[in-house]
Steps between C-alpha positions, in 0.01 A plus 500: 500500500769242539542255785349653806270453793141589575327625812132420468164504676237229461156524654194290573261769371465876488581636847548141616800318637827614342841336481828667409784290360799508268625264229730471201223334291168681533302271267611185683436648843151628414420158352606341829270737692206437267533123507573479873824313432671620817352474846480818701333838532390556140351152468313530833362844412437451127739773381511432126457830317810702410403863554839673518863432407825690483821392325845531661843442355636319805374235741612717790299798372188288458545341842540840669192639324292194592602524866429872508151458350423219744570747783257757359153562635229321307364836380834580334499164319146564377607843369793342317265254327230757424747751355614252234189283471180672619279211382714233670506307175742214444817651352709194414443506122547874481825480694642206309398662172670820617183695429459830681539390863620815677780502751350631821815558702871511453670167565659496842272771639408370843259756637123483504278741306427721803865519607 
């Protein structure tokens, strides 16, 4: 994977508060969430655990995917997480190490699981 962009989900706990975002530097962004370096939703709700991420070649593709997922029902987001990470374990090291983190959807796909 060359230069690209990530769509990701961080959570406060299993089945807890979830946040969907996108970034060009996943490690830096997750660090910011974990350390509470930026004010806002994730800091207020304690969303620190990276449970899902998807790589995109373009900023526009990642932005579209993020916006689409944010429009989904909560149940669809939970299915997306559970399909790739049924234990809701932190996935940052696995993703950065490129170890077997499955792609759960095709980049740019904007429909929910029940659609």
